[in-house]
Phi, psi and omega in degrees: 000131183261168176288149175303331185281001169262357180240075187298328180295319180287324175303312181293330178303320183271325187251027186301123175072160176293153174289161181300123179088353186291309180300317182298323178299311182291329177292321176298319179295320179295324177295329181280322193242345179128158191263359176277110189237148175232120176257118177269139186060057185285344176060229183272012176083020183300330173256321186305312185291311178296327177292321176297321181295336178269009172103001178285140172274090194247140172247135176245131179242135178209153181278332190269118176299324181296318180292318181294324178298320178290324177296319179297318178295320179295317179297317179297319181294327181271353184065032183262137179274104182229134173265122182244133185229131172277124182187170183257126183291355174270347186202088179217153177216105185263357175072018177204169179245158187231150178284331184220124174237131181219150176239103188275174173019066167075007183293335175300334183292351176275356173267107196272343184236162177299320180296324175299312182298315182296322179296317177299313182296326176297316179294322178297313180301320182292337184253002184267119179277139175291139358263053187296169183233149179246127183240132175238135177235106178226158177286157171274117188307138179259116179294330178296318179288317182295334181269011182295158173292118185290350180268351184264155172255137184242141181289134174253311180170180178234138187228165177247125182277181185297337179267003180088005179277156180272141177230124180262134180244126172236162180220156176228140179218147175233117183263131176258102185290336179292317180271349187057040182239131177260121180262115190241143169239127174258129180248119178257123181238118182271162179302329183277006177096351179294141178229132177230136178239136181223147183261153173225137176234120189228122174288141178261130179246108179282151193306308182292327178296315182295319176302316182293319179302318178293317184296313184277358172256018170091023178241146174250128179287126177264324180203150174224115185252161176255000178190168187294339176284002176072027170288150186298141175292137178212179186300333180269002182289137175274347191230143171246112182242104191251133171246123184228160175231161175295129183286000000 
């Protein structure tokens, strides 16, 4: 079984386009802090390309060649000027600093250990221009999902592929509470009977823990939102959207 990030077509099937208000949120941040932006774990360019089209001088970094190839094709089709770099967000040196560095839609969750997170944060600090800002977007862990029966398959949704066929997505997950890692399998089933399964492994970041990780790695929290409209984070929020600066 391969990682979902080796199947860029299936990734795009589920994550097609930015979420409502997502691009606008990053554009507001760029207006405040500057337009030189670095997106870590940029994937297929679902944010990178539209942000470039809105005038940001943006670099996208990702570990997966398959995802970057799709991002390059998307940028070419849109006529967007995007710099794409294959690299690891735990260990990169781009030789420049940025006004805005962000890790969108749960990609921080692929850093499974504290040392991974600290290595990433060191690289971010080294690339952040004063008075630049660092933004993290991760979900607020759901105890209901983490406590699911690991032998059952749960419905995620139904999607339409590039050929117009229907694809049903279900998932199974096994949570390791000691490591705070959720081991997920996504099963894609097409109308023609084809079935593909891909794994996802995601570290869970609980709210106070994430705040503390940023603080002791040299960042000061400037704001913590519960959604892209910049509403305040609260106990019922599904999302942790953090804006931080170098302390």
